[in-house]
PyMOL Python script that loads the backbone (N, CA, C, O; Angstrom):
from pymol import cmd

cmd.read_pdbstr("""\
ATOM      1  N   UNK A   1     -92.604 174.990 -71.414  1.00  0.00           N
ATOM      2  CA  UNK A   1     -92.956 174.025 -72.053  1.00  0.00           C
ATOM      3  C   UNK A   1     -92.451 173.680 -73.350  1.00  0.00           C
ATOM      4  O   UNK A   1     -92.298 174.372 -74.356  1.00  0.00           O
ATOM      5  N   UNK A   2     -92.186 172.272 -73.083  1.00  0.00           N
ATOM      6  CA  UNK A   2     -91.091 171.522 -74.168  1.00  0.00           C
ATOM      7  C   UNK A   2     -91.679 171.391 -75.459  1.00  0.00           C
ATOM      8  O   UNK A   2     -92.892 171.590 -75.513  1.00  0.00           O
ATOM      9  N   UNK A   3     -91.079 171.098 -76.511  1.00  0.00           N
ATOM     10  CA  UNK A   3     -91.470 171.240 -77.508  1.00  0.00           C
ATOM     11  C   UNK A   3     -91.616 169.800 -78.208  1.00  0.00           C
ATOM     12  O   UNK A   3     -90.629 169.138 -77.886  1.00  0.00           O
ATOM     13  N   UNK A   4     -92.379 169.148 -78.951  1.00  0.00           N
ATOM     14  CA  UNK A   4     -93.160 167.706 -79.018  1.00  0.00           C
ATOM     15  C   UNK A   4     -92.052 167.652 -80.325  1.00  0.00           C
ATOM     16  O   UNK A   4     -92.190 168.664 -81.012  1.00  0.00           O
ATOM     17  N   UNK A   5     -91.245 166.954 -80.722  1.00  0.00           N
ATOM     18  CA  UNK A   5     -90.397 166.992 -82.195  1.00  0.00           C
ATOM     19  C   UNK A   5     -91.151 165.005 -81.828  1.00  0.00           C
ATOM     20  O   UNK A   5     -91.744 164.384 -80.946  1.00  0.00           O
ATOM     21  N   UNK A   6     -90.372 164.721 -83.683  1.00  0.00           N
ATOM     22  CA  UNK A   6     -90.851 163.422 -84.116  1.00  0.00           C
ATOM     23  C   UNK A   6     -89.498 162.207 -83.553  1.00  0.00           C
ATOM     24  O   UNK A   6     -89.135 161.096 -83.940  1.00  0.00           O
ATOM     25  N   UNK A   7     -89.081 163.133 -82.485  1.00  0.00           N
ATOM     26  CA  UNK A   7     -87.480 161.606 -82.155  1.00  0.00           C
ATOM     27  C   UNK A   7     -88.409 161.344 -80.825  1.00  0.00           C
ATOM     28  O   UNK A   7     -88.684 160.212 -80.426  1.00  0.00           O
ATOM     29  N   UNK A   8     -88.864 162.589 -80.182  1.00  0.00           N
ATOM     30  CA  UNK A   8     -89.864 161.887 -78.684  1.00  0.00           C
ATOM     31  C   UNK A   8     -90.829 161.264 -78.875  1.00  0.00           C
ATOM     32  O   UNK A   8     -91.024 160.239 -78.222  1.00  0.00           O
ATOM     33  N   UNK A   9     -91.775 161.722 -79.886  1.00  0.00           N
ATOM     34  CA  UNK A   9     -92.840 160.730 -79.956  1.00  0.00           C
ATOM     35  C   UNK A   9     -92.113 159.572 -80.806  1.00  0.00           C
ATOM     36  O   UNK A   9     -92.836 159.150 -81.708  1.00  0.00           O
ATOM     37  N   UNK A  10     -91.181 159.124 -80.745  1.00  0.00           N
ATOM     38  CA  UNK A  10     -91.240 158.051 -81.422  1.00  0.00           C
ATOM     39  C   UNK A  10     -90.226 156.530 -80.333  1.00  0.00           C
ATOM     40  O   UNK A  10     -90.084 155.310 -80.255  1.00  0.00           O
ATOM     41  N   UNK A  11     -89.735 158.052 -79.640  1.00  0.00           N
ATOM     42  CA  UNK A  11     -89.043 157.186 -78.183  1.00  0.00           C
ATOM     43  C   UNK A  11     -90.950 156.519 -77.244  1.00  0.00           C
ATOM     44  O   UNK A  11     -91.411 155.560 -76.626  1.00  0.00           O
ATOM     45  N   UNK A  12     -91.345 157.867 -77.780  1.00  0.00           N
ATOM     46  CA  UNK A  12     -92.490 157.709 -76.999  1.00  0.00           C
ATOM     47  C   UNK A  12     -93.569 156.331 -77.068  1.00  0.00           C
ATOM     48  O   UNK A  12     -94.067 155.642 -76.178  1.00  0.00           O
ATOM     49  N   UNK A  13     -93.652 156.301 -78.328  1.00  0.00           N
ATOM     50  CA  UNK A  13     -93.773 154.816 -78.591  1.00  0.00           C
ATOM     51  C   UNK A  13     -93.047 153.405 -78.691  1.00  0.00           C
ATOM     52  O   UNK A  13     -93.490 152.331 -79.098  1.00  0.00           O
ATOM     53  N   UNK A  14     -92.132 153.651 -78.328  1.00  0.00           N
ATOM     54  CA  UNK A  14     -91.437 152.406 -78.254  1.00  0.00           C
ATOM     55  C   UNK A  14     -90.752 151.887 -76.877  1.00  0.00           C
ATOM     56  O   UNK A  14     -89.935 151.026 -76.551  1.00  0.00           O
ATOM     57  N   UNK A  15     -91.467 152.802 -76.305  1.00  0.00           N
ATOM     58  CA  UNK A  15     -91.481 152.662 -74.567  1.00  0.00           C
ATOM     59  C   UNK A  15     -92.995 151.781 -74.677  1.00  0.00           C
ATOM     60  O   UNK A  15     -93.141 150.609 -74.327  1.00  0.00           O
ATOM     61  N   UNK A  16     -93.667 152.347 -75.043  1.00  0.00           N
ATOM     62  CA  UNK A  16     -95.004 152.132 -75.001  1.00  0.00           C
ATOM     63  C   UNK A  16     -95.443 150.486 -75.708  1.00  0.00           C
ATOM     64  O   UNK A  16     -96.183 149.619 -75.243  1.00  0.00           O
ATOM     65  N   UNK A  17     -94.856 150.507 -76.657  1.00  0.00           N
ATOM     66  CA  UNK A  17     -94.818 148.942 -77.643  1.00  0.00           C
ATOM     67  C   UNK A  17     -94.111 148.166 -76.508  1.00  0.00           C
ATOM     68  O   UNK A  17     -94.800 147.395 -75.839  1.00  0.00           O
ATOM     69  N   UNK A  18     -92.552 148.328 -76.182  1.00  0.00           N
ATOM     70  CA  UNK A  18     -91.546 147.462 -75.228  1.00  0.00           C
ATOM     71  C   UNK A  18     -92.554 147.131 -73.834  1.00  0.00           C
ATOM     72  O   UNK A  18     -92.957 146.020 -73.489  1.00  0.00           O
ATOM     73  N   UNK A  19     -92.777 148.253 -73.265  1.00  0.00           N
ATOM     74  CA  UNK A  19     -93.935 147.956 -72.305  1.00  0.00           C
ATOM     75  C   UNK A  19     -95.374 146.946 -72.707  1.00  0.00           C
ATOM     76  O   UNK A  19     -95.717 146.014 -71.980  1.00  0.00           O
ATOM     77  N   UNK A  20     -95.846 147.189 -73.523  1.00  0.00           N
ATOM     78  CA  UNK A  20     -96.863 146.600 -73.512  1.00  0.00           C
ATOM     79  C   UNK A  20     -96.927 144.580 -73.879  1.00  0.00           C
ATOM     80  O   UNK A  20     -97.687 143.652 -73.602  1.00  0.00           O
ATOM     81  N   UNK A  21     -95.568 144.780 -74.670  1.00  0.00           N
ATOM     82  CA  UNK A  21     -95.035 143.508 -75.290  1.00  0.00           C
ATOM     83  C   UNK A  21     -94.970 142.645 -74.467  1.00  0.00           C
ATOM     84  O   UNK A  21     -95.320 141.466 -74.507  1.00  0.00           O
ATOM     85  N   UNK A  22     -94.212 143.631 -73.196  1.00  0.00           N
ATOM     86  CA  UNK A  22     -93.659 142.592 -71.455  1.00  0.00           C
ATOM     87  C   UNK A  22     -94.576 142.090 -71.166  1.00  0.00           C
ATOM     88  O   UNK A  22     -94.644 140.864 -71.087  1.00  0.00           O
ATOM     89  N   UNK A  23     -95.621 142.929 -70.904  1.00  0.00           N
ATOM     90  CA  UNK A  23     -97.319 142.677 -70.431  1.00  0.00           C
ATOM     91  C   UNK A  23     -97.442 141.452 -71.017  1.00  0.00           C
ATOM     92  O   UNK A  23     -97.159 140.469 -70.333  1.00  0.00           O
ATOM     93  N   UNK A  24     -97.925 141.261 -72.515  1.00  0.00           N
ATOM     94  CA  UNK A  24     -98.456 140.521 -73.264  1.00  0.00           C
ATOM     95  C   UNK A  24     -97.733 139.346 -73.106  1.00  0.00           C
ATOM     96  O   UNK A  24     -98.299 138.254 -73.154  1.00  0.00           O
ATOM     97  N   UNK A  25     -96.631 139.450 -72.937  1.00  0.00           N
ATOM     98  CA  UNK A  25     -96.176 137.992 -72.313  1.00  0.00           C
ATOM     99  C   UNK A  25     -96.348 137.818 -71.030  1.00  0.00           C
ATOM    100  O   UNK A  25     -95.620 136.965 -70.522  1.00  0.00           O
ATOM    101  N   UNK A  26     -96.844 138.183 -70.572  1.00  0.00           N
ATOM    102  CA  UNK A  26     -96.617 137.634 -69.164  1.00  0.00           C
ATOM    103  C   UNK A  26     -98.516 137.481 -68.548  1.00  0.00           C
ATOM    104  O   UNK A  26     -98.949 137.106 -67.458  1.00  0.00           O
ATOM    105  N   UNK A  27     -98.936 137.755 -69.268  1.00  0.00           N
ATOM    106  CA  UNK A  27    -100.822 138.017 -69.345  1.00  0.00           C
ATOM    107  C   UNK A  27    -101.580 137.752 -71.109  1.00  0.00           C
ATOM    108  O   UNK A  27    -102.730 137.748 -71.547  1.00  0.00           O
ATOM    109  N   UNK A  28    -100.883 137.652 -71.414  1.00  0.00           N
ATOM    110  CA  UNK A  28    -101.355 137.372 -72.985  1.00  0.00           C
ATOM    111  C   UNK A  28    -102.079 138.567 -73.474  1.00  0.00           C
ATOM    112  O   UNK A  28    -102.534 139.531 -72.857  1.00  0.00           O
ATOM    113  N   UNK A  29    -102.074 138.237 -74.871  1.00  0.00           N
ATOM    114  CA  UNK A  29    -102.613 139.720 -75.548  1.00  0.00           C
ATOM    115  C   UNK A  29    -101.835 139.317 -77.365  1.00  0.00           C
ATOM    116  O   UNK A  29    -101.613 138.339 -78.080  1.00  0.00           O
ATOM    117  N   UNK A  30    -101.688 140.707 -77.378  1.00  0.00           N
ATOM    118  CA  UNK A  30    -100.470 140.902 -78.391  1.00  0.00           C
ATOM    119  C   UNK A  30    -101.181 141.558 -79.719  1.00  0.00           C
ATOM    120  O   UNK A  30    -102.383 141.800 -79.615  1.00  0.00           O
ATOM    121  N   UNK A  31    -100.527 141.860 -80.953  1.00  0.00           N
ATOM    122  CA  UNK A  31    -100.727 142.857 -81.627  1.00  0.00           C
ATOM    123  C   UNK A  31     -99.716 144.069 -81.647  1.00  0.00           C
ATOM    124  O   UNK A  31     -99.206 144.393 -80.575  1.00  0.00           O
ATOM    125  N   UNK A  32     -99.436 144.669 -82.644  1.00  0.00           N
ATOM    126  CA  UNK A  32     -98.765 146.177 -82.258  1.00  0.00           C
ATOM    127  C   UNK A  32     -98.872 147.062 -82.143  1.00  0.00           C
ATOM    128  O   UNK A  32     -98.066 147.905 -81.751  1.00  0.00           O
ATOM    129  N   UNK A  33    -100.691 147.219 -82.680  1.00  0.00           N
ATOM    130  CA  UNK A  33    -101.281 148.678 -82.577  1.00  0.00           C
ATOM    131  C   UNK A  33    -101.763 147.803 -80.776  1.00  0.00           C
ATOM    132  O   UNK A  33    -101.153 148.422 -79.904  1.00  0.00           O
ATOM    133  N   UNK A  34    -102.550 146.741 -80.202  1.00  0.00           N
ATOM    134  CA  UNK A  34    -102.724 146.925 -79.183  1.00  0.00           C
ATOM    135  C   UNK A  34    -101.820 146.742 -78.029  1.00  0.00           C
ATOM    136  O   UNK A  34    -102.451 146.680 -76.974  1.00  0.00           O
ATOM    137  N   UNK A  35    -100.164 146.606 -77.859  1.00  0.00           N
ATOM    138  CA  UNK A  35     -99.403 146.312 -77.341  1.00  0.00           C
ATOM    139  C   UNK A  35     -99.075 147.797 -77.349  1.00  0.00           C
ATOM    140  O   UNK A  35     -98.618 148.056 -76.236  1.00  0.00           O
ATOM    141  N   UNK A  36     -99.107 148.976 -78.172  1.00  0.00           N
ATOM    142  CA  UNK A  36     -98.454 150.266 -78.089  1.00  0.00           C
ATOM    143  C   UNK A  36     -99.404 150.829 -77.245  1.00  0.00           C
ATOM    144  O   UNK A  36     -99.013 151.138 -76.120  1.00  0.00           O
ATOM    145  N   UNK A  37    -100.578 151.033 -77.543  1.00  0.00           N
ATOM    146  CA  UNK A  37    -102.011 151.435 -76.838  1.00  0.00           C
ATOM    147  C   UNK A  37    -101.830 151.260 -74.839  1.00  0.00           C
ATOM    148  O   UNK A  37    -101.924 152.161 -74.006  1.00  0.00           O
ATOM    149  N   UNK A  38    -101.470 149.310 -74.544  1.00  0.00           N
ATOM    150  CA  UNK A  38    -101.013 148.972 -73.149  1.00  0.00           C
ATOM    151  C   UNK A  38     -99.928 149.136 -72.770  1.00  0.00           C
ATOM    152  O   UNK A  38     -99.560 148.910 -71.617  1.00  0.00           O
ATOM    153  N   UNK A  39     -99.596 149.336 -73.201  1.00  0.00           N
ATOM    154  CA  UNK A  39     -98.329 150.410 -72.923  1.00  0.00           C
ATOM    155  C   UNK A  39     -98.329 151.420 -72.693  1.00  0.00           C
ATOM    156  O   UNK A  39     -97.641 151.707 -71.713  1.00  0.00           O
ATOM    157  N   UNK A  40     -98.973 152.444 -73.313  1.00  0.00           N
ATOM    158  CA  UNK A  40     -98.793 153.633 -73.254  1.00  0.00           C
ATOM    159  C   UNK A  40     -99.404 154.114 -72.165  1.00  0.00           C
ATOM    160  O   UNK A  40     -99.012 155.011 -71.419  1.00  0.00           O
ATOM    161  N   UNK A  41    -100.989 153.080 -72.073  1.00  0.00           N
ATOM    162  CA  UNK A  41    -101.765 153.593 -70.904  1.00  0.00           C
ATOM    163  C   UNK A  41    -100.753 152.833 -69.873  1.00  0.00           C
ATOM    164  O   UNK A  41    -100.659 153.537 -68.867  1.00  0.00           O
ATOM    165  N   UNK A  42    -100.201 152.006 -69.792  1.00  0.00           N
ATOM    166  CA  UNK A  42     -99.694 151.080 -68.587  1.00  0.00           C
ATOM    167  C   UNK A  42     -98.898 152.197 -68.340  1.00  0.00           C
ATOM    168  O   UNK A  42     -99.300 152.925 -67.433  1.00  0.00           O
ATOM    169  N   UNK A  43     -97.950 152.496 -68.869  1.00  0.00           N
ATOM    170  CA  UNK A  43     -97.150 153.778 -68.396  1.00  0.00           C
ATOM    171  C   UNK A  43     -97.431 154.825 -67.292  1.00  0.00           C
ATOM    172  O   UNK A  43     -96.880 155.027 -66.211  1.00  0.00           O
ATOM    173  N   UNK A  44     -98.325 155.340 -67.831  1.00  0.00           N
ATOM    174  CA  UNK A  44     -98.940 156.421 -67.142  1.00  0.00           C
ATOM    175  C   UNK A  44     -99.604 155.249 -65.755  1.00  0.00           C
ATOM    176  O   UNK A  44     -99.012 154.988 -64.707  1.00  0.00           O
ATOM    177  N   UNK A  45    -100.699 154.825 -66.108  1.00  0.00           N
ATOM    178  CA  UNK A  45    -100.838 153.913 -64.225  1.00  0.00           C
ATOM    179  C   UNK A  45     -99.597 153.425 -63.691  1.00  0.00           C
ATOM    180  O   UNK A  45     -99.521 153.470 -62.463  1.00  0.00           O
ATOM    181  N   UNK A  46     -98.689 153.008 -64.263  1.00  0.00           N
ATOM    182  CA  UNK A  46     -97.351 152.044 -63.620  1.00  0.00           C
ATOM    183  C   UNK A  46     -96.493 153.787 -62.655  1.00  0.00           C
ATOM    184  O   UNK A  46     -96.035 153.840 -61.514  1.00  0.00           O
ATOM    185  N   UNK A  47     -96.562 154.616 -63.426  1.00  0.00           N
ATOM    186  CA  UNK A  47     -96.217 156.134 -62.967  1.00  0.00           C
ATOM    187  C   UNK A  47     -96.739 156.216 -61.642  1.00  0.00           C
ATOM    188  O   UNK A  47     -96.071 155.966 -60.639  1.00  0.00           O
ATOM    189  N   UNK A  48     -98.095 156.614 -61.643  1.00  0.00           N
ATOM    190  CA  UNK A  48     -99.095 156.989 -60.813  1.00  0.00           C
ATOM    191  C   UNK A  48     -99.165 155.795 -59.631  1.00  0.00           C
ATOM    192  O   UNK A  48     -98.957 156.103 -58.457  1.00  0.00           O
ATOM    193  N   UNK A  49     -99.439 154.565 -59.975  1.00  0.00           N
ATOM    194  CA  UNK A  49     -98.992 153.453 -58.656  1.00  0.00           C
ATOM    195  C   UNK A  49     -97.560 153.274 -58.188  1.00  0.00           C
ATOM    196  O   UNK A  49     -97.273 153.773 -57.100  1.00  0.00           O
ATOM    197  N   UNK A  50     -97.036 152.912 -58.568  1.00  0.00           N
ATOM    198  CA  UNK A  50     -95.422 153.633 -58.120  1.00  0.00           C
ATOM    199  C   UNK A  50     -95.055 154.612 -57.380  1.00  0.00           C
ATOM    200  O   UNK A  50     -94.194 154.594 -56.501  1.00  0.00           O
ATOM    201  N   UNK A  51     -95.949 155.810 -57.857  1.00  0.00           N
ATOM    202  CA  UNK A  51     -95.291 156.976 -56.871  1.00  0.00           C
ATOM    203  C   UNK A  51     -96.171 157.035 -55.545  1.00  0.00           C
ATOM    204  O   UNK A  51     -95.868 157.477 -54.437  1.00  0.00           O
ATOM    205  N   UNK A  52     -97.533 156.366 -56.066  1.00  0.00           N
ATOM    206  CA  UNK A  52     -98.236 156.822 -54.325  1.00  0.00           C
ATOM    207  C   UNK A  52     -98.117 155.887 -53.971  1.00  0.00           C
ATOM    208  O   UNK A  52     -99.011 155.658 -53.156  1.00  0.00           O
ATOM    209  N   UNK A  53     -96.997 154.484 -54.183  1.00  0.00           N
ATOM    210  CA  UNK A  53     -96.980 153.716 -53.313  1.00  0.00           C
ATOM    211  C   UNK A  53     -95.337 153.992 -52.729  1.00  0.00           C
ATOM    212  O   UNK A  53     -94.784 153.678 -51.675  1.00  0.00           O
ATOM    213  N   UNK A  54     -95.005 154.520 -53.602  1.00  0.00           N
ATOM    214  CA  UNK A  54     -93.520 155.310 -52.991  1.00  0.00           C
ATOM    215  C   UNK A  54     -92.307 153.821 -53.403  1.00  0.00           C
ATOM    216  O   UNK A  54     -91.310 153.419 -52.803  1.00  0.00           O
ATOM    217  N   UNK A  55     -92.931 153.382 -54.569  1.00  0.00           N
ATOM    218  CA  UNK A  55     -92.117 152.399 -54.566  1.00  0.00           C
ATOM    219  C   UNK A  55     -90.994 153.117 -55.922  1.00  0.00           C
ATOM    220  O   UNK A  55     -91.014 154.008 -56.771  1.00  0.00           O
ATOM    221  N   UNK A  56     -90.256 152.226 -55.498  1.00  0.00           N
ATOM    222  CA  UNK A  56     -88.422 152.691 -56.662  1.00  0.00           C
ATOM    223  C   UNK A  56     -88.058 151.051 -57.078  1.00  0.00           C
ATOM    224  O   UNK A  56     -87.501 150.180 -56.410  1.00  0.00           O
ATOM    225  N   UNK A  57     -88.434 151.032 -58.011  1.00  0.00           N
ATOM    226  CA  UNK A  57     -87.987 149.754 -58.639  1.00  0.00           C
ATOM    227  C   UNK A  57     -86.245 149.479 -58.609  1.00  0.00           C
ATOM    228  O   UNK A  57     -85.739 148.438 -58.188  1.00  0.00           O
ATOM    229  N   UNK A  58     -85.450 150.699 -59.171  1.00  0.00           N
ATOM    230  CA  UNK A  58     -83.764 150.742 -58.633  1.00  0.00           C
ATOM    231  C   UNK A  58     -83.015 150.469 -59.767  1.00  0.00           C
ATOM    232  O   UNK A  58     -81.784 150.446 -59.805  1.00  0.00           O
ATOM    233  N   UNK A  59     -83.857 150.238 -60.792  1.00  0.00           N
ATOM    234  CA  UNK A  59     -83.378 150.784 -62.551  1.00  0.00           C
ATOM    235  C   UNK A  59     -82.433 151.667 -62.387  1.00  0.00           C
ATOM    236  O   UNK A  59     -83.049 152.645 -61.964  1.00  0.00           O
ATOM    237  N   UNK A  60     -81.010 152.030 -62.472  1.00  0.00           N
ATOM    238  CA  UNK A  60     -80.285 153.276 -62.684  1.00  0.00           C
ATOM    239  C   UNK A  60     -80.600 153.445 -64.613  1.00  0.00           C
ATOM    240  O   UNK A  60     -80.719 154.592 -65.044  1.00  0.00           O
ATOM    241  N   UNK A  61     -80.676 152.584 -65.331  1.00  0.00           N
ATOM    242  CA  UNK A  61     -80.530 153.377 -66.805  1.00  0.00           C
ATOM    243  C   UNK A  61     -82.474 154.063 -67.040  1.00  0.00           C
ATOM    244  O   UNK A  61     -83.354 153.296 -67.430  1.00  0.00           O
ATOM    245  N   UNK A  62     -82.645 154.971 -66.839  1.00  0.00           N
ATOM    246  CA  UNK A  62     -83.977 155.313 -67.131  1.00  0.00           C
ATOM    247  C   UNK A  62     -84.668 155.225 -67.843  1.00  0.00           C
ATOM    248  O   UNK A  62     -85.757 155.699 -67.518  1.00  0.00           O
ATOM    249  N   UNK A  63     -84.582 154.542 -69.395  1.00  0.00           N
ATOM    250  CA  UNK A  63     -84.899 153.720 -70.274  1.00  0.00           C
ATOM    251  C   UNK A  63     -85.725 152.755 -70.017  1.00  0.00           C
ATOM    252  O   UNK A  63     -86.950 152.728 -70.137  1.00  0.00           O
ATOM    253  N   UNK A  64     -84.752 151.698 -69.538  1.00  0.00           N
ATOM    254  CA  UNK A  64     -84.997 150.342 -68.883  1.00  0.00           C
ATOM    255  C   UNK A  64     -86.098 151.169 -67.553  1.00  0.00           C
ATOM    256  O   UNK A  64     -87.282 151.097 -67.881  1.00  0.00           O
ATOM    257  N   UNK A  65     -85.969 151.576 -66.787  1.00  0.00           N
ATOM    258  CA  UNK A  65     -86.868 152.311 -65.384  1.00  0.00           C
ATOM    259  C   UNK A  65     -88.263 152.340 -66.252  1.00  0.00           C
ATOM    260  O   UNK A  65     -89.111 151.549 -65.840  1.00  0.00           O
ATOM    261  N   UNK A  66     -88.598 153.070 -67.301  1.00  0.00           N
ATOM    262  CA  UNK A  66     -89.458 153.758 -67.813  1.00  0.00           C
ATOM    263  C   UNK A  66     -90.539 152.695 -68.967  1.00  0.00           C
ATOM    264  O   UNK A  66     -91.465 152.967 -69.730  1.00  0.00           O
ATOM    265  N   UNK A  67     -89.721 151.225 -68.526  1.00  0.00           N
ATOM    266  CA  UNK A  67     -90.176 150.235 -69.995  1.00  0.00           C
ATOM    267  C   UNK A  67     -90.732 149.565 -68.926  1.00  0.00           C
ATOM    268  O   UNK A  67     -91.855 149.203 -69.275  1.00  0.00           O
ATOM    269  N   UNK A  68     -90.449 149.152 -67.561  1.00  0.00           N
ATOM    270  CA  UNK A  68     -90.448 148.221 -66.202  1.00  0.00           C
ATOM    271  C   UNK A  68     -91.322 148.435 -66.041  1.00  0.00           C
ATOM    272  O   UNK A  68     -92.251 147.638 -66.169  1.00  0.00           O
ATOM    273  N   UNK A  69     -91.498 150.377 -65.454  1.00  0.00           N
ATOM    274  CA  UNK A  69     -93.082 150.515 -64.924  1.00  0.00           C
ATOM    275  C   UNK A  69     -94.369 150.687 -66.228  1.00  0.00           C
ATOM    276  O   UNK A  69     -95.492 150.305 -65.901  1.00  0.00           O
ATOM    277  N   UNK A  70     -94.279 150.962 -66.931  1.00  0.00           N
ATOM    278  CA  UNK A  70     -94.842 150.505 -68.224  1.00  0.00           C
ATOM    279  C   UNK A  70     -95.450 149.227 -68.421  1.00  0.00           C
ATOM    280  O   UNK A  70     -96.406 148.915 -69.130  1.00  0.00           O
ATOM    281  N   UNK A  71     -94.687 148.507 -67.628  1.00  0.00           N
ATOM    282  CA  UNK A  71     -94.838 147.519 -68.288  1.00  0.00           C
ATOM    283  C   UNK A  71     -95.854 146.793 -66.838  1.00  0.00           C
ATOM    284  O   UNK A  71     -96.774 145.977 -66.896  1.00  0.00           O
ATOM    285  N   UNK A  72     -95.287 147.425 -65.715  1.00  0.00           N
ATOM    286  CA  UNK A  72     -96.067 147.156 -64.393  1.00  0.00           C
ATOM    287  C   UNK A  72     -97.210 147.841 -64.764  1.00  0.00           C
ATOM    288  O   UNK A  72     -98.175 147.080 -64.827  1.00  0.00           O
ATOM    289  N   UNK A  73     -97.440 148.881 -65.007  1.00  0.00           N
ATOM    290  CA  UNK A  73     -99.042 149.500 -65.840  1.00  0.00           C
ATOM    291  C   UNK A  73     -99.856 148.653 -66.540  1.00  0.00           C
ATOM    292  O   UNK A  73    -101.082 148.546 -66.515  1.00  0.00           O
ATOM    293  N   UNK A  74     -98.638 147.791 -67.460  1.00  0.00           N
ATOM    294  CA  UNK A  74     -99.683 147.614 -68.611  1.00  0.00           C
ATOM    295  C   UNK A  74    -100.605 146.050 -68.381  1.00  0.00           C
ATOM    296  O   UNK A  74    -101.600 145.536 -68.891  1.00  0.00           O
ATOM    297  N   UNK A  75     -99.321 145.588 -66.994  1.00  0.00           N
ATOM    298  CA  UNK A  75    -100.602 144.141 -66.626  1.00  0.00           C
ATOM    299  C   UNK A  75    -101.653 144.792 -65.964  1.00  0.00           C
ATOM    300  O   UNK A  75    -102.802 144.406 -66.182  1.00  0.00           O
ATOM    301  N   UNK A  76    -101.376 146.004 -64.951  1.00  0.00           N
ATOM    302  CA  UNK A  76    -102.608 146.170 -64.265  1.00  0.00           C
ATOM    303  C   UNK A  76    -103.783 146.469 -65.191  1.00  0.00           C
ATOM    304  O   UNK A  76    -104.915 146.036 -64.980  1.00  0.00           O
ATOM    305  N   UNK A  77    -103.548 147.006 -65.919  1.00  0.00           N
ATOM    306  CA  UNK A  77    -104.452 147.766 -67.169  1.00  0.00           C
ATOM    307  C   UNK A  77    -105.349 146.887 -67.369  1.00  0.00           C
ATOM    308  O   UNK A  77    -106.554 146.903 -67.117  1.00  0.00           O
ATOM    309  N   UNK A  78    -104.308 145.666 -68.111  1.00  0.00           N
ATOM    310  CA  UNK A  78    -104.862 144.608 -68.701  1.00  0.00           C
ATOM    311  C   UNK A  78    -106.048 143.678 -67.409  1.00  0.00           C
ATOM    312  O   UNK A  78    -107.265 143.670 -67.596  1.00  0.00           O
ATOM    313  N   UNK A  79    -105.509 143.100 -66.394  1.00  0.00           N
ATOM    314  CA  UNK A  79    -105.868 142.651 -65.264  1.00  0.00           C
ATOM    315  C   UNK A  79    -107.261 143.746 -64.989  1.00  0.00           C
ATOM    316  O   UNK A  79    -108.308 143.309 -64.511  1.00  0.00           O
ATOM    317  N   UNK A  80    -107.092 145.124 -65.348  1.00  0.00           N
ATOM    318  CA  UNK A  80    -108.213 145.869 -64.294  1.00  0.00           C
ATOM    319  C   UNK A  80    -109.783 145.442 -66.039  1.00  0.00           C
ATOM    320  O   UNK A  80    -110.981 145.162 -65.986  1.00  0.00           O
ATOM    321  N   UNK A  81    -108.958 145.601 -67.050  1.00  0.00           N
ATOM    322  CA  UNK A  81    -109.612 145.140 -68.025  1.00  0.00           C
ATOM    323  C   UNK A  81    -110.987 144.021 -68.568  1.00  0.00           C
ATOM    324  O   UNK A  81    -112.082 144.094 -69.127  1.00  0.00           O
ATOM    325  N   UNK A  82    -109.946 142.880 -67.896  1.00  0.00           N
ATOM    326  CA  UNK A  82    -110.361 141.870 -68.242  1.00  0.00           C
ATOM    327  C   UNK A  82    -111.534 141.623 -66.561  1.00  0.00           C
ATOM    328  O   UNK A  82    -112.721 141.343 -66.727  1.00  0.00           O
ATOM    329  N   UNK A  83    -111.230 141.706 -65.804  1.00  0.00           N
ATOM    330  CA  UNK A  83    -112.066 141.914 -64.720  1.00  0.00           C
ATOM    331  C   UNK A  83    -113.640 142.526 -65.196  1.00  0.00           C
ATOM    332  O   UNK A  83    -114.753 142.024 -65.352  1.00  0.00           O
ATOM    333  N   UNK A  84    -113.180 143.584 -65.296  1.00  0.00           N
ATOM    334  CA  UNK A  84    -114.417 144.950 -65.905  1.00  0.00           C
ATOM    335  C   UNK A  84    -115.457 143.462 -66.630  1.00  0.00           C
ATOM    336  O   UNK A  84    -116.502 143.131 -66.070  1.00  0.00           O
ATOM    337  N   UNK A  85    -114.880 142.633 -68.057  1.00  0.00           N
ATOM    338  CA  UNK A  85    -115.456 142.807 -68.722  1.00  0.00           C
ATOM    339  C   UNK A  85    -115.943 141.017 -68.531  1.00  0.00           C
ATOM    340  O   UNK A  85    -116.198 140.339 -69.527  1.00  0.00           O
ATOM    341  N   UNK A  86    -115.976 140.733 -67.824  1.00  0.00           N
ATOM    342  CA  UNK A  86    -116.255 139.728 -66.917  1.00  0.00           C
ATOM    343  C   UNK A  86    -117.300 139.232 -66.336  1.00  0.00           C
ATOM    344  O   UNK A  86    -117.182 138.296 -65.546  1.00  0.00           O
TER     345      UNK A  86
END
""", "prot")
cmd.dss("prot")
cmd.show_as("cartoon", "prot")
cmd.util.cbc("prot")
cmd.orient("prot")
């Protein structure tokens, strides 16, 4: 089992923030903490959905691939939350 270090946590949060920020540009929202939370949740949701649907994004850069996957998932999370709150 891999150990958790500060660099790994920082990258995890940076990817979450970038994904949440991209999603907020498309569906609205904002704020640092909200972007991180939505992006981190979106990373899990996006990874699950794309894997379940057998969809490959086709981006060769692994970090950019994670950010786009997280943004897709974050958009889904925000839209579902809005539907449930409606």
